[in-house]
C-alpha positions as MATLAB code, in Angstrom:
seq = 'MRLYSILLGSSLLALAAQAQAQNSTDAAGADSPEANVSEIIVTVNRREERLQDVPVTVTVVGGEQLTRQNVNSVENLTRSAPALDIAGPTNYGALSIRGVGGISLAQSSEGSVGVVFDNVALANTSIDPPLLFDIARIEVLEGPQSTLFGRNSSAGVVNVITNAPDTGRAAVIAHADFGTLGNIITRLAVNLPVSDTAALRIAGGFAQDPRVQQNLADGSWQERKSEAVRGRFLWEPSETVTINLSGDYTHNYYDGGVQWAVFQSSPTSLLTARLAACGVNVGPDNTEGCAGRNKSDHKVFGFSGQVDVALGDYTLTSVSAIRRRNIDELVDIDSTTADRYFQPQTGSNRNLSQELRLSTPNGGFVEGVAGLYYSNQRLTNSVTQVGAILADLPLIGACPLPAAALCALPFGQVRDTAVQTEGYAVFGQATLNVSPDFRVVLGARVGREIVKAQTAATTTAPGAVGQVTPLPAIDAAARDTYFGFRAGVQYDVADNVMTFATVTRGYKGPAVNDQAAGVAGSQLIVRPEVPTAYEAGFKSSFAGGRVALNATGFYTRVKDYQANFVDNSTPANLLVFGNAPTFRSWGATANLFGQPVKGLSLNLGATLLVRRYGEGFLVPNAFGQQVDASTFRPGGALKVTSSAEYSFALSDKFGGFIQADVVRNPRMFSNAAGDDVLSIDNWVNVGGRIGVRTADERFGVAAFVRNAFDTFRSGARFVTPTALQQLDPVSFAQFAGAESRRVIGISLDARF';
ca = [
       0.000    0.000    0.000;
       2.849    2.375    0.738;
       5.187    1.703   -2.131;
       3.049    3.310   -4.843;
       3.590    6.654   -3.129;
       7.329    6.138   -3.152;
       7.236    5.336   -6.848;
       5.127    8.313   -7.346;
       7.337   10.718   -5.441;
       9.906  -22.971   16.510;
       6.950  -23.292   15.928;
       5.853  -21.565   18.991;
       6.029  -24.884   20.108;
       9.203  -26.538   19.184;
       7.767  -29.247   21.394;
       4.313  -29.779   19.890;
       1.378  -31.133   21.808;
       1.188  -34.915   21.652;
      -2.276  -35.075   20.197;
      -1.322  -32.712   17.377;
       1.805  -34.678   16.586;
      -0.388  -37.712   15.997;
      -2.354  -35.897   13.311;
       0.325  -33.832   11.618;
       3.841  -34.978   10.902;
       6.727  -32.570   10.480;
       7.837  -32.376    6.844;
      11.302  -33.349    7.926;
       9.981  -36.532    9.484;
       8.223  -37.468   12.680;
       9.952  -37.610   16.031;
      10.634  -41.348   15.812;
      13.303  -42.824   13.505;
      10.706  -45.211   12.064;
       8.515  -42.310   10.835;
       6.987  -42.898    7.396;
       6.804  -39.853    5.111;
       3.824  -41.380    3.313;
       1.772  -40.638    6.437;
       2.242  -36.862    6.217;
      -1.259  -35.367    5.923;
      -2.000  -32.171    3.982;
      -5.116  -30.203    3.050;
      -3.968  -28.765   -0.279;
      -7.220  -29.974   -1.888;
      -9.372  -28.619    1.004;
      -9.646  -32.122    2.455;
      -7.263  -34.352    4.382;
      -5.063  -36.458    2.096;
      -1.608  -37.970    2.176;
       1.060  -35.643    0.775;
       2.453  -38.349   -1.514;
      -0.997  -38.940   -3.063;
      -1.871  -35.405   -4.195;
      -0.877  -34.265   -7.722;
       0.103  -30.808   -6.468;
       3.620  -29.435   -6.039;
       3.780  -28.480   -2.388;
       6.489  -27.796    0.170;
       5.430  -28.754    3.683;
       7.198  -27.000    6.551;
       6.489  -28.439    9.981;
       6.462  -26.607   13.287;
       9.830  -27.973   14.373;
      11.532  -26.751   11.203;
      10.055  -23.286   11.701;
      11.799  -23.149   15.069;
      15.061  -24.554   13.754;
      15.241  -21.870   11.068;
      13.913  -18.992   13.205;
      10.997  -18.593   10.810;
       8.719  -16.125   12.552;
       6.703  -14.538    9.737;
       5.328  -15.397    6.298;
       8.159  -13.459    4.648;
      10.700  -15.631    6.532;
       9.267  -18.702    4.775;
      11.441  -17.894    1.777;
      14.220  -19.638    3.742;
      12.194  -22.860    3.805;
      10.306  -23.009    0.485;
      12.481  -22.839   -2.661;
       9.752  -21.570   -5.003;
       8.589  -18.787   -2.647;
      10.158  -15.325   -2.832;
       9.506  -11.753   -1.758;
       8.760   -9.526   -4.743;
      10.191   -6.343   -3.273;
      10.947   -5.087    0.250;
      10.060   -7.534    2.983;
       7.548   -5.267    4.743;
       5.276   -4.692    1.736;
       3.666   -8.114    1.662;
       4.318   -8.864   -2.033;
       4.977  -12.588   -2.400;
       5.841  -14.487   -5.556;
       5.851  -18.185   -6.410;
       7.691  -19.471   -9.470;
       8.432  -15.853  -10.361;
       4.766  -14.804  -10.571;
       3.735  -11.956   -8.255;
       4.742   -8.399   -7.498;
       3.889   -5.046   -5.946;
       0.710   -3.344   -7.102;
       0.270    0.392   -7.512;
      -3.517   -0.009   -7.294;
      -5.207   -0.429   -3.952;
      -8.063   -2.373   -5.555;
      -5.668   -5.094   -6.653;
      -4.554   -8.054   -4.570;
      -1.432  -10.150   -4.631;
      -0.953  -13.185   -6.858;
      -0.093  -15.414   -3.882;
      -2.961  -16.191   -1.542;
      -2.352  -16.465    2.210;
      -4.810  -18.761    3.996;
      -4.864  -19.058    7.788;
      -6.890  -21.941    9.226;
      -9.166  -22.068    6.165;
      -9.645  -18.264    6.039;
      -8.278  -16.369    3.020;
      -6.688  -13.162    4.313;
      -7.243  -11.225    1.057;
      -5.924   -7.638    1.295;
      -5.031   -8.110    4.959;
      -2.295  -10.542    3.838;
       0.018   -7.505    3.746;
       0.119   -7.963    7.530;
      -0.368  -11.711    8.088;
      -0.371  -13.063   11.655;
       2.912  -14.095   13.236;
       3.906  -17.741   12.805;
       3.663  -19.118   16.325;
       1.970  -22.285   17.603;
       1.982  -23.689   14.058;
       1.281  -27.325   13.172;
       2.503  -27.006    9.586;
       2.606  -24.710    6.573;
       1.875  -25.852    3.020;
       3.346  -23.778    0.188;
       1.376  -24.704   -2.937;
       3.062  -23.919   -6.255;
       1.247  -22.830   -9.397;
      -2.309  -21.519   -9.866;
      -4.695  -22.658   -7.120;
      -7.734  -20.622   -8.129;
      -9.990  -23.671   -8.491;
     -10.152  -24.299   -4.738;
      -8.606  -21.203   -3.125;
     -10.070  -18.312   -5.092;
      -9.282  -15.075   -6.859;
      -5.893  -14.104   -5.429;
      -4.067  -17.394   -5.849;
      -2.990  -17.189   -9.486;
       0.635  -17.910   -8.515;
       0.100  -20.207   -5.528;
      -0.975  -20.348   -1.892;
       0.657  -20.224    1.528;
      -1.663  -22.406    3.620;
      -1.061  -22.049    7.383;
      -2.482  -24.566    9.848;
      -2.179  -23.734   13.555;
      -2.170  -26.222   16.415;
      -5.679  -27.220   17.424;
      -6.868  -27.361   21.045;
      -6.356  -30.761   22.686;
      -9.103  -32.175   24.897;
      -6.738  -34.807   26.301;
      -4.348  -32.846   28.501;
      -3.396  -29.453   29.874;
      -0.096  -28.013   28.660;
       2.029  -24.880   28.815;
       4.678  -24.526   26.125;
       7.187  -21.673   25.871;
      10.012  -20.660   23.538;
      12.339  -17.645   23.541;
      15.229  -16.393   21.374;
      17.524  -13.592   22.544;
      20.043  -12.409   19.968;
      22.459   -9.652   19.128;
      21.287   -6.464   17.360;
      18.308   -6.418   19.717;
      16.677   -9.511   18.192;
      13.990  -10.976   20.493;
      11.412  -13.701   19.858;
       9.131  -14.985   22.619;
       6.188  -17.384   22.343;
       3.818  -18.962   24.815;
       0.923  -21.393   24.365;
      -1.517  -22.698   26.949;
      -3.807  -25.654   26.255;
      -6.759  -26.051   28.627;
      -9.245  -28.931   28.388;
     -12.696  -27.681   29.374;
     -14.419  -31.065   29.240;
     -14.125  -34.374   27.442;
     -15.525  -32.679   24.332;
     -14.126  -29.136   24.526;
     -10.777  -27.394   24.888;
      -9.332  -23.886   24.746;
      -5.905  -22.991   23.367;
      -4.443  -19.514   23.850;
      -1.119  -18.568   22.287;
       0.859  -15.357   22.062;
       4.054  -14.121   20.526;
       6.375  -11.126   20.419;
       9.100  -10.461   17.867;
      11.629   -7.674   17.511;
      13.656   -7.838   14.308;
      17.412   -7.242   14.435;
      18.382   -3.564   14.318;
      19.822   -3.075   10.839;
      18.822    0.373    9.488;
      19.869    3.389   11.592;
      18.957    7.054   11.395;
      22.119    9.033   12.186;
      20.100   12.228   12.572;
      18.768   11.105   15.955;
      20.574    7.812   16.537;
      17.387    5.743   16.338;
      17.070    2.316   14.733;
      14.206    0.895   12.746;
      13.085   -1.699   15.280;
      10.281   -3.606   13.617;
       8.195   -5.148   16.368;
       5.211   -7.471   16.317;
       3.021   -8.640   19.137;
       0.196  -11.064   18.645;
      -2.302  -13.262   20.443;
      -4.595  -16.001   19.190;
      -7.325  -18.017   20.845;
      -8.945  -21.198   19.548;
     -11.914  -23.005   21.081;
     -12.783  -26.547   20.018;
     -16.137  -28.125   20.905;
     -17.547  -31.457   19.795;
     -21.166  -31.345   21.025;
     -21.938  -34.665   19.328;
     -20.272  -37.385   17.323;
     -21.335  -35.676   14.094;
     -20.644  -31.996   14.853;
     -17.347  -30.198   15.454;
     -17.132  -26.449   16.130;
     -13.937  -24.404   15.930;
     -13.984  -20.740   16.997;
     -10.908  -18.567   16.552;
      -9.852  -14.983   17.167;
      -6.493  -13.297   16.605;
      -4.853   -9.889   16.967;
      -1.519   -8.693   15.563;
       0.205   -5.341   16.105;
       3.142   -4.528   13.811;
       4.946   -1.276   14.510;
       8.144    0.762   14.647;
       9.024    4.360   15.455;
      12.431    5.595   14.323;
      15.208    4.622   11.989;
      15.050    5.100    8.239;
      12.910    3.470    5.578;
      15.833    2.942    3.217;
      19.497    3.810    2.742;
      21.156    5.492   -0.240;
      23.848    3.236   -1.728;
      24.798    5.351   -4.763;
      24.669    9.086   -5.423;
      26.413   11.770   -7.482;
      29.571   13.050   -5.695;
      28.807   16.744   -6.133;
      25.054   16.706   -5.563;
      23.198   18.463   -2.777;
      21.771   15.098   -1.679;
      25.276   13.671   -1.246;
      26.436   16.722    0.690;
      23.499   16.483    3.096;
      24.106   12.787    3.736;
      27.849   13.335    4.250;
      27.230   16.167    6.711;
      25.211   13.706    8.791;
      27.934   11.051    8.703;
      26.385    8.685    6.131;
      28.917    6.756    4.060;
      27.161    6.059    0.768;
      28.171    2.642   -0.594;
      26.857   -0.781   -1.659;
      26.554   -2.065    1.940;
      25.131    1.113    3.440;
      22.293    0.682    5.940;
      22.418    4.185    7.445;
      20.403    7.270    6.663;
      19.739   10.781    7.850;
      16.071   11.655    7.873;
      13.188   12.983    9.861;
      10.787   10.811   11.802;
       9.619    7.486   10.370;
       6.913    5.442   12.046;
       4.473    2.684   11.200;
       1.563    1.284   13.199;
      -0.478   -1.598   11.760;
      -3.215   -3.434   13.668;
      -4.812   -6.552   12.201;
      -7.440   -8.690   13.863;
     -10.097  -11.191   12.929;
     -12.647  -13.745   14.051;
     -13.715  -16.974   12.376;
     -16.030  -19.864   13.015;
     -15.826  -23.291   11.390;
     -18.529  -25.920   11.748;
     -18.070  -29.444   10.429;
     -21.139  -31.694   10.245;
     -20.951  -35.357    9.326;
     -23.761  -36.297    6.927;
     -23.309  -40.019    6.785;
     -19.970  -40.541    5.067;
     -19.935  -36.952    3.763;
     -18.765  -33.816    5.610;
     -20.380  -30.397    5.330;
     -18.064  -27.534    6.336;
     -18.993  -23.903    6.932;
     -16.291  -21.251    7.437;
     -17.375  -17.708    8.362;
     -14.849  -14.930    8.942;
     -14.393  -11.208    9.419;
     -11.010   -9.506    9.332;
      -9.936   -5.881    9.784;
      -6.702   -3.973    9.231;
      -5.910   -0.395   10.334;
      -2.741    1.516    9.481;
      -1.163    4.810   10.564;
       2.187    5.743    9.029;
       4.634    8.574    8.551;
       7.483    8.250    6.051;
      10.228   10.789    5.361;
      10.502   10.491    1.584;
      13.466   12.795    0.877;
      16.178   10.678    2.629;
      17.511   13.757    4.479;
      16.594   16.153    7.296;
      15.829   18.930    4.805;
      12.064   18.279    5.069;
      11.670   18.339    1.321;
       8.946   15.668    1.230;
       7.222   13.510    3.820;
       4.133   11.347    3.726;
       1.562   10.630    6.451;
      -0.923    7.864    5.614;
      -3.944    6.290    7.287;
      -6.222    3.529    6.116;
      -8.445    0.595    6.986;
      -9.587   -2.696    5.440;
     -12.561   -4.879    6.285;
     -13.033   -8.340    4.786;
     -16.069  -10.596    5.202;
     -16.102  -14.123    3.827;
     -18.325  -17.184    3.871;
     -17.515  -20.606    2.469;
     -19.542  -23.818    2.319;
     -17.912  -27.113    1.310;
     -19.157  -30.671    0.951;
     -16.475  -33.365    1.014;
     -16.850  -36.987   -0.031;
     -15.349  -39.850    1.967;
     -11.985  -41.286    1.004;
     -11.731  -44.601   -0.772;
     -14.642  -44.433   -3.226;
     -14.635  -44.122   -7.005;
     -15.075  -40.352   -6.579;
     -13.115  -38.430   -3.930;
     -13.637  -34.722   -3.967;
     -15.025  -31.480   -2.641;
     -17.576  -28.963   -3.912;
     -18.584  -25.611   -2.500;
     -19.776  -22.031   -2.595;
     -17.791  -18.922   -1.694;
     -18.666  -15.271   -1.030;
     -16.403  -12.370   -0.083;
     -17.011   -8.691    0.563;
     -14.172   -6.211    1.067;
     -14.101   -2.525    1.937;
     -10.939   -0.398    1.952;
     -10.302    3.282    2.645;
      -6.987    5.077    2.433;
      -5.763    8.647    2.768;
      -2.280    9.746    1.727;
      -0.782   13.189    2.324;
       2.414   14.250    0.591;
       3.855   17.564    1.724;
       7.147   19.453    1.993;
       9.301   22.171    0.452;
       9.858   19.940   -2.549;
      10.872   22.845   -4.853;
      13.139   24.667   -2.401;
      16.437   23.467   -3.923;
      15.502   24.187   -7.541;
      16.443   27.918   -7.481;
      20.067   26.753   -7.299;
      19.852   25.735  -10.944;
      17.571   28.536  -12.095;
      14.469   26.378  -12.376;
      12.691   28.601   -9.903;
      14.056   32.124  -10.676;
      13.256   35.261   -8.736;
      10.753   36.511   -7.796;
       9.265   32.977   -7.744;
      12.191   31.604   -5.691;
      10.639   32.766   -2.418;
       7.430   30.940   -3.321;
       9.319   27.740   -4.203;
      10.829   27.647   -0.718;
       7.365   27.278    0.814;
       5.757   23.875    1.422;
       3.731   22.281   -1.350;
       1.530   19.266   -0.794;
      -1.634   17.363   -1.530;
      -4.072   14.863   -0.065;
      -5.414   11.843   -1.943;
      -8.342    9.757   -0.589;
      -9.383    6.369   -1.978;
     -12.284    4.021   -1.272;
     -12.504    0.511   -2.729;
     -15.329   -2.030   -2.629;
     -14.945   -5.601   -3.869;
     -17.442   -8.453   -4.017;
     -16.871  -11.987   -5.200;
     -19.136  -14.996   -5.733;
     -18.022  -18.454   -6.780;
     -19.066  -22.069   -7.104;
     -16.288  -24.638   -7.261;
     -15.530  -28.314   -7.200;
     -12.726  -30.774   -7.730;
     -12.734  -34.560   -7.787;
     -10.355  -37.464   -8.178;
     -11.788  -40.375  -10.172;
     -10.196  -43.662   -9.119;
     -10.387  -45.397  -12.497;
      -8.231  -48.254  -11.230;
      -6.039  -48.926   -8.189;
      -3.102  -47.412  -10.077;
      -4.700  -44.812  -12.379;
      -6.649  -41.700  -11.384;
      -8.119  -38.706  -13.190;
      -8.389  -35.241  -11.595;
     -11.057  -32.778  -12.746;
     -11.914  -29.428  -11.185;
     -13.561  -26.133  -12.061;
     -14.506  -22.776  -10.576;
     -17.044  -20.288  -11.921;
     -17.158  -16.887  -10.301;
     -18.205  -13.281  -10.533;
     -15.995  -10.371   -9.444;
     -17.140   -6.767   -8.920;
     -14.582   -4.066   -8.113;
     -15.436   -0.408   -7.530;
     -12.978    2.345   -6.684;
     -13.376    6.043   -6.027;
     -10.325    8.244   -5.620;
     -10.988   11.891   -4.935;
      -9.193   14.622   -6.795;
      -6.161   15.826   -4.895;
      -6.700   18.687   -2.503;
      -4.086   21.038   -1.123;
      -2.533   19.714    2.064;
      -3.015   21.725    5.267;
      -0.300   24.362    5.551;
       0.758   24.021    1.890;
       0.642   26.871   -0.594;
      -0.237   24.611   -3.520;
      -0.235   21.106   -4.925;
       2.836   19.480   -6.446;
       1.104   17.377   -9.119;
      -2.669   17.954   -9.109;
      -4.443   14.682   -9.962;
      -8.020   14.211  -11.204;
     -10.748   12.206   -9.511;
     -11.269    8.547  -10.412;
     -14.615    6.751  -10.222;
     -14.758    3.437  -12.040;
     -15.845   -0.169  -11.734;
     -14.799   -3.490  -13.201;
     -17.013   -6.573  -13.476;
     -16.012   -9.967  -14.716;
     -17.342  -13.513  -14.854;
     -14.586  -16.085  -14.990;
     -13.998  -19.787  -15.444;
     -10.996  -21.654  -14.098;
     -10.212  -25.333  -14.240;
      -7.780  -28.107  -13.386;
      -7.397  -31.391  -15.237;
      -4.824  -34.088  -14.779;
      -3.900  -37.719  -14.479;
      -2.024  -39.767  -11.873;
      -0.382  -43.146  -12.300;
       1.345  -45.289   -9.695;
       4.299  -46.846  -11.487;
       5.240  -48.660   -8.271;
       4.014  -48.949   -4.692;
       6.192  -46.014   -3.677;
       6.279  -43.947   -6.908;
       3.406  -41.799   -8.189;
       3.615  -39.787  -11.410;
       1.258  -37.003  -12.455;
       0.591  -34.398  -15.126;
      -1.849  -31.481  -14.874;
      -3.010  -28.406  -16.727;
      -4.542  -25.561  -14.719;
      -6.095  -22.234  -15.635;
      -6.037  -19.791  -12.751;
      -7.441  -16.340  -12.189;
      -6.674  -13.055  -10.484;
      -9.506  -10.548  -10.565;
      -9.666   -7.185  -12.336;
      -8.732   -3.904  -10.694;
      -9.331   -0.215  -11.095;
      -6.196    1.844  -11.588;
      -7.245    3.893   -8.575;
      -3.910    5.712   -8.247;
      -3.467    6.549  -11.955;
      -2.065   10.038  -12.246;
      -3.465   10.740  -15.693;
      -6.769    9.003  -16.287;
      -7.065   10.296  -19.831;
      -3.939    8.449  -20.898;
      -3.626    5.673  -18.364;
      -5.197    2.242  -18.343;
      -8.174    2.876  -16.088;
      -9.419   -0.724  -15.879;
      -6.788   -3.366  -15.246;
      -7.836   -6.608  -16.897;
      -7.873   -9.914  -14.998;
      -4.647  -11.879  -14.792;
      -5.153  -15.346  -16.291;
      -2.364  -17.930  -15.973;
      -2.318  -21.313  -17.663;
       0.117  -23.736  -16.071;
       1.361  -27.108  -17.242;
       3.295  -29.379  -14.935;
       4.440  -32.958  -14.705;
       6.288  -34.703  -11.941;
       6.620  -37.599   -9.568;
       6.447  -38.311   -5.841;
       8.457  -41.172   -4.399;
       9.586  -42.628   -1.101;
      12.432  -44.965   -0.230;
      14.564  -46.141    2.719;
      11.600  -47.976    4.118;
       9.343  -44.966    3.699;
      11.514  -42.723    5.870;
      12.630  -40.457    2.990;
      10.741  -38.877    0.092;
      11.935  -37.361   -3.169;
       9.440  -35.279   -5.129;
      10.141  -33.348   -8.326;
       8.112  -31.315  -10.826;
       8.754  -29.569  -14.126;
       6.482  -26.634  -14.956;
       5.625  -24.067  -17.612;
       3.301  -21.123  -16.920;
       2.002  -18.546  -19.379;
       0.160  -15.571  -17.894;
      -2.152  -13.519  -20.078;
      -2.573   -9.857  -19.074;
      -0.064  -10.120  -16.235;
      -0.779   -7.326  -13.739;
       2.351   -5.221  -13.279;
       3.771   -1.701  -13.226;
       4.773   -0.048  -16.476;
       5.518    3.250  -18.209;
       2.502    4.969  -19.713;
       4.016    6.656  -22.754;
       0.702    8.290  -23.661;
       1.115   10.733  -20.786;
       3.418   13.747  -21.143;
       5.590   12.739  -18.218;
       5.768    8.996  -19.118;
       4.250    8.165  -15.751;
       4.713    4.858  -13.963;
       1.281    3.268  -13.538;
      -0.346   -0.088  -12.845;
      -1.706   -2.130  -15.707;
      -1.333   -5.237  -17.832;
       1.738   -6.700  -19.454;
       0.549   -8.571  -22.574;
       2.141  -11.854  -21.502;
       4.511  -13.266  -18.926;
       6.079  -16.727  -18.878;
       7.971  -18.728  -16.313;
       9.302  -22.253  -16.524;
      11.656  -24.535  -14.674;
      11.688  -27.328  -12.123;
      11.326  -27.868   -8.381;
      12.632  -30.768   -6.275;
      12.274  -31.658   -2.581;
      14.084  -34.321   -0.546;
      12.905  -34.776    3.041;
      12.571  -37.288    5.833;
      14.626  -39.174    8.418;
      17.184  -41.308    6.558;
      18.823  -42.540    9.775;
      17.957  -42.454   13.442;
      18.257  -38.939   14.834;
      18.720  -37.148   11.488;
      15.877  -34.997   10.106;
      16.322  -33.128    6.843;
      14.387  -31.024    4.357;
      16.117  -29.996    1.117;
      14.582  -28.069   -1.765;
      15.684  -26.509   -5.030;
      13.963  -24.468   -7.738;
      15.420  -23.574  -11.143;
      13.448  -20.719  -12.682;
      13.461  -18.815  -15.980;
      11.229  -15.763  -16.537;
      10.312  -13.763  -19.644;
       8.012  -10.823  -20.455;
       6.250  -10.722  -23.788;
       6.900   -8.007  -26.336;
       5.304   -4.609  -25.904;
       5.701   -4.255  -22.149;
       7.389   -0.870  -21.669;
       9.062   -0.315  -18.314;
      11.370    2.358  -16.891;
      15.020    1.490  -16.496;
      17.175    2.856  -13.697;
      17.789    6.087  -15.593;
      14.175    6.898  -16.474;
      14.296    5.629  -20.038;
      11.640    3.425  -21.578;
      12.721   -0.068  -22.557;
      10.863   -3.142  -23.700;
      11.057   -5.683  -20.879;
      11.084   -8.556  -23.383;
      14.640   -7.604  -24.375;
      15.880   -8.501  -20.880;
      16.596  -12.236  -20.909;
      18.309  -13.429  -17.759;
      19.437  -17.020  -17.453;
      18.023  -19.578  -15.074;
      17.927  -18.622  -11.406;
      18.723  -21.423   -8.963;
      17.456  -21.205   -5.397;
      18.324  -23.883   -2.835;
      16.920  -24.293    0.674;
      18.181  -26.816    3.193;
      17.608  -27.588    6.845;
      18.925  -30.556    8.823;
      19.129  -31.534   12.486;
      20.956  -34.421   14.115;
      19.906  -35.479   17.615;
      21.891  -37.827   19.839;
      21.874  -39.090   23.425;
      24.312  -37.603   25.918;
      23.064  -39.629   28.893;
      19.882  -41.190   30.201;
      18.600  -37.736   31.117;
      19.961  -35.468   28.395;
      20.296  -35.379   24.633;
      22.175  -33.085   22.295;
      21.382  -31.731   18.844;
      23.195  -29.944   16.043;
      21.241  -28.107   13.354;
      22.260  -26.264   10.201;
      20.401  -24.514    7.423;
      21.849  -23.170    4.205;
      19.903  -21.060    1.714;
      21.291  -20.114   -1.668;
      19.460  -17.143   -3.176;
      20.094  -16.386   -6.856;
      20.874  -13.003   -8.326;
      17.784  -10.845   -8.175;
      16.775   -7.921  -10.381;
      14.736   -5.217   -8.694;
      13.110   -3.977  -11.887;
      11.755   -5.565  -15.043;
      14.388   -3.784  -17.145;
      17.126   -5.840  -15.490;
      19.501   -2.949  -14.719;
      22.801   -4.057  -13.198;
      22.861   -1.096  -10.820;
      19.589   -2.282   -9.252;
      20.482   -5.967   -9.204;
      21.248   -7.911   -6.025;
      24.038  -10.479   -6.130;
      23.457  -14.135   -5.334;
      23.811  -14.932   -1.672;
      24.479  -17.968    0.494;
      22.941  -17.566    3.946;
      24.233  -20.018    6.570;
      22.654  -20.512    9.963;
      22.559  -23.128   12.662;
      22.227  -24.026   16.295;
      23.708  -26.440   18.820;
      22.053  -27.351   22.083;
      20.950  -29.718   24.801;
      17.482  -30.898   25.788;
      16.192  -33.218   28.468;
      15.318  -36.767   27.493;
      11.614  -36.077   28.088;
      11.920  -32.902   25.929;
      10.512  -30.732   28.694;
      13.457  -28.310   28.693;
      16.030  -27.255   26.117;
      18.721  -24.641   25.580;
      20.682  -23.843   22.425;
      23.049  -21.307   20.915;
      22.182  -20.128   17.395;
      23.589  -18.019   14.583;
      21.954  -16.557   11.486;
      23.884  -15.174    8.520;
      26.972  -16.758   10.037;
      29.413  -15.103    7.629;
      27.843  -11.639    8.060;
      27.294  -11.260    4.323;
      25.205   -8.212    3.477;
      22.389   -8.562    0.964;
      19.860   -5.912    0.089;
      16.163   -6.734    0.089;
      15.321   -4.464   -2.877;
      16.865   -1.548   -4.766;
      15.251    1.413   -6.513;
      15.761    4.987   -7.700;
      16.088    7.291   -4.678;
      12.841    9.272   -4.279;
      13.205   13.085   -4.627;
      16.885   12.770   -5.595;
      16.339   14.930   -8.699;
      14.752   17.652   -6.579;
      17.973   17.644   -4.526;
      20.062   18.065   -7.669;
      21.190   14.437   -7.928;
      20.468   12.944  -11.380;
      21.768    9.430  -10.572;
      20.987    8.131   -7.089;
      19.794    4.754   -5.875;
      18.580    3.426   -2.513;
      17.956    0.041   -0.929;
      16.074   -1.761    1.819;
      17.917   -3.945    4.293;
      16.127   -6.911    5.836;
      16.393   -8.772    9.120;
      18.826  -11.266    7.573;
      21.193   -8.585    6.264;
      23.543   -8.827    9.273;
      24.806  -11.644   11.466;
      22.832  -12.429   14.618;
      24.108  -14.664   17.422;
      21.936  -15.680   20.346;
      20.502  -18.219   22.729;
      17.219  -20.181   22.578;
      15.231  -21.509   25.525;
      12.404  -24.076   25.427;
      10.112  -25.390   28.137;
       6.981  -27.497   28.317;
       4.830  -28.315   31.336;
];
C-alpha cells in the first residue's frame, strides 16, 4: 500500500502437543526414527489427504523446522520453500511463487499469492499476516490454485495450519530467542481442556527484528516489532458436529530509523552533501540514513467460526470470517533532514467471507469437494504528501526570482481512496479412481468479481501553498465472470512412486487503476490476470518410507499479467499499474525430506526458474528511459533451501542436537528492465544451532547463529525518491532486511 507513493514521489512450540503430533507430521519426518513420510497429511485440496498422493507441487514446513530456522513470519518462509520469494521489500507483503507476483500500484488489486490461515483467506489483509507461532505445519502450494482457493491465488498459496486445542491434557509450552542487534522472539501457548468434548488454546508471541537500518540524525534504529495473540476453542457437542472458533490480533509497529538507505549518489550533488554532513557513508553495503521521523503502526485482527457436520460418510463444512486492518504511518521520503517531502498515511480494510464445502469420503470411485464462496471487502486510504519539494531548484535557475521565495514554501496534496470488492463463486474438484493405479483429476470454478474504486481529486494539504502534481478524480468499476479449471492424471508406477501431469487455468480478478495520475492516458481498468500452467512430476519414497523425493517440471504462461509499467501516452511517461501482454515462467522444483537414519531430520529443496516478459511491455530502467522488458533475458535462477538436524543421546537424562540450514538465493533484479545497478548479487545464507534438551523434551537450551558469515544482501533496490529535486540525477537506494547482518543468540524451550 505504501510503495506506490514512493514510486510516485519454533513453531511456537518446538515441542508440539502430543495429540497434534499424531495428526500432523513434520515435513522433515516425525519424532521417531521409524517415521513414514507417506503418512504426512496435507489439506492442499481442502480435504485431508496424504502428501504423496496429491498431484500438487507443495512444500510442507512443519512446526519444528520453523523453530530450527527462526521462521517467525510469512516473509521468513522464503528460507524454507524454494519456489517462494519476496517480490520487493520484505515489509510490503508482495509474495511471488515461481516468479509470478509483485507489488501493485492499485489499492483495488490483490497479490498473486494467496495467504490462507486456518481455512480463512486473508485477502488484502495478507500484507500484515499473523505471526507464525503455535503452528502445526505450513503448506506452500506452487502454481495456480484458483480452483479451490479463489481469486488471489494465481501464482500459488501459503496455507497455514495452527495447532488445534487438545481435549486430552493441559499443557504450557514456551520458547524464547535472545540475539544480538536487539533480536527478540518470545512465544507462549496454553492448552486447557474444558471437558471431554471441549478445549481452549491460547497462544501469544512477540518479535523484535534485528536492528539493521539506523537514522544518524537522531541515533534511532528501525526496530520492527510485532506482538500477537490467538485463541482457539474446540467443541464437539456430538459425534457428528465439530465447532472451531478462533480470534487473533496482531500489532506490527516501529518508530524511528530510516525506511531505506542510499547506496549510490552523485559526488557533487546536494543530496550527497546532506548525507555526508550527517555522517552517512554512501556505498553498496550502506544501511544508514539521515532523515526525519519514520513510524508505522499496523493493527490486524479477525474472528472466524468453522462448523463441520458429518452427513453419513460426507462432511459439510462452513467457514465464516471477518477480518480488519488499520494503518497509521509517517514516512520521510526525501532521505535527508531537509524536510523536502514527507508522507503521512492512514487507512483501513474490512473483509467478510463465507464458504460452504461438501467433502466426499476417502476410498470411493469419486473423492472430492464442492462448495460455494462469497467475499465482501471494503478499503479506505488517505495519503498526504507535503514538503518544500521545490526549495532546492532555485540553485539551478528552475525557480528564478521573484518565484524563488514561493518555491521555498511547502507544497503538498491529499489523496483519498475508497474501494469495494465483491466476489461470488461455485467450485468443485474430484479425483476419479479409475483403477487402483490410475486416477483422473477434474476441477472447475465459476465466479463473478465486482470491483469499484473512487479516488478523490487531490486537494491542497493543510499548511501548503499549492499542490505538487494535481491529480483528477477517479470513479470506475470493473465486473467480470470467470472460469478456471484443473485437469490431470495420476499413475502409480510402483508402490512407492506416483507420477502425475496437470493443466490448470487460474485467475486473479480485475482492478481499477485507482492511483493513476493521468486518467485520460492511463489504463483505467486493469484486466484480470489469467495464468495457464502445465506441470508434470513424480512423488516417491524410499529407505523404508523414511525419505521422500518429489520433483516437478512446470511451464506457466500468464495472459494480461498485472504489473507496473511506463505509460508513454502521458506527457511525463508516468509509472502506472496495468497489464503486461504476456509473462512466462518455466523450470523445475525438487524436494528431498525425511529421516534417513535415526536422529537425522532433513528437508532440502531446489527451484530452477526462468522468466520472460512478452513483447510490448514498456518499463522504466534505472535512468528513467523506456525499454521493452522482453529484451531482458536473464538465465536460469537457482534457489536452494536446506535444513537438517541431528539429535543424539548424551546420557539417560539429556540429549544433544546440532542443526544447520543453508539457503542459496540467486541473483535478483529489482526492476523488469534488469539494470545491473539495481540488481542484487546471489547470496548464500548459513545458519545453525547447537544445544541440549532433556530426554523427556521438557526443557532445552541452544546457541544459534543466522547469517553466520555476516554477508550483506539488500532486500530491494530502486531509484532514490526526490533525488532529482535535490540536484542528484543518478541516485539509488535500498532496503535492508532482518537477515542482512549476522545475529548470534541463545534459545530456551520449556513445556509443562
